[in-house]
C-alpha positions, 0 to 999 in steps of 0.5 A: 226361382223367385227374386225373394229368394235368390236373394235371400240365399245370395246373402247368406254365402256373401261377406257381413255388410253385404249380405244384408244390403244385397237381400235388402236390394233384392227384395225391394227391387222385386219386379211385380208380375201382373197377367195381362189379362189384368191389366184393364180389371179392376184387380191390379190394384189389389195384386200389388198390394198383396205382391208389395206386402209379399216383399216388405215380409220377405224382407223382415224374414231376410234380416232376422234370419240373418240377424240370428245366424250372425249371433250363434255364429260369434266365436267365443273369445279364449281370453275372456272364456280364460279370466271368467272361469279364473275369477268363478273359481277363485269367488266359490267359497269350495274351491277358493283355496286352489291354484288352478290355470285355465288355459281356452283355445277355440272353446276348448278349455284346459285346466292346470294345476293343484287343488285341495280336496276331489270335491273341489276338483269336481268342482272347478270343472263344474264351473268349465263346462257351465262357461258360456263358449266351453264345447270342451274340457279338459281337466288336468288337474292335481290334488294336493298332498296335504301338509305334513303336520308339525312334530309334536315337541315333548310334554313337560315334565310338571303341571303349570297349574299345581304351579299357582295351586290350581286344579284341572280335569280334562272334559275332552278325555284329553292325555295327559301329556296332551293336558301339560302343554295346553297348560304351560301354554295357557300358563304362558299366554296368560304371563303375556296377556296380564303382565303378571308374573306368577312366579314373583314372590309374595310379600313376607310379613313383618317380623317383629324385629323389624316394626321394632327396628322402624319402631326405634327409628322413627321414635330417633327421628321424632321432634324435640321440643327444646327451650323448656328449661328457661321459659320454665325458669322465667315464669319461676321468678317472676313469680318467686318476685311476686311472692318474695316482695309480699315476704319483703325480699323479691330478689331473694324471692325471686330466684328461688322461683327461678329454680323451681321453675327451671326445674320443673320446665324441665320435667314437662319438657324431657314429658313432652319429649317423650310422649313424642317419641311413642307418637313417632314409634307407633305409626313408624311400625303402622307404617311399616304394615300398612306397607307390607299390607298393600304389597299383599294386596296388590300381589294377590289382585294380580295373581287372581287376574293371571287365575282368570287369564288363565281359566278362561284358556282352559276353558277354551280348549276344555277344561275345568279349572277350580 
């Protein structure tokens, strides 16, 4: 066997480092065999050059083959295989809800755990088989049974929509029991979201008796004018004195004027107080009616808000609400 091939096969049977060193060493120091009759000719240099080129080619070929050999013969890392498969299963939309454990021994993978559907089980096995370094897949996963549905509560015995004077019609042929459940759910949800209690009684309009009572209370509390008689007496006395002075008796004229002024001042005071009471009574009655109007507007606004919330909820559940 040529020395070059002998060194090449030696490198395949030696440990990793020694293979390369021995192959390179054996090829580098190949003897140059030149026939004796050629030593006397000019072709000696050509033979030496050809032998050197062959030596270099063998070195490159041997090193390349060794690198390829060790790359292909490298054993897979079982820990890496297991982690990669679990990561891919968790990221896949079809299998991300599965609970799968992966065990790898020398590239042989064992899958255990639960998956949601048969399609998810097939996808998990497909991911495992596609993992580099896997030589076999033992799929022992099971399909988890669907979670039992909770028993539905009994339907309400009343229509929540009718409590707020609304009409509901199913769009998808929902049963009567389902409609009653949905109405009650939306009724309670709308109350929480809007903060409006639809069962609160509306404000009551004031009766005529209530308005009269408010007017009387406002009139009794009205401000009263005072001192009208005194001021009238003073003004009357002054005027009477002037007239009496002309007649030659100022004192008598002042007395007569004071009496007349007192009567006139008292009458004007009574008229003023009566007008003030009447005005206060009107304001008191108007205030009662205004308070009712504001309370009614606030109540109506709250009910409109509640009904909008109820309609939106029922519409989302495929009902027509009017």
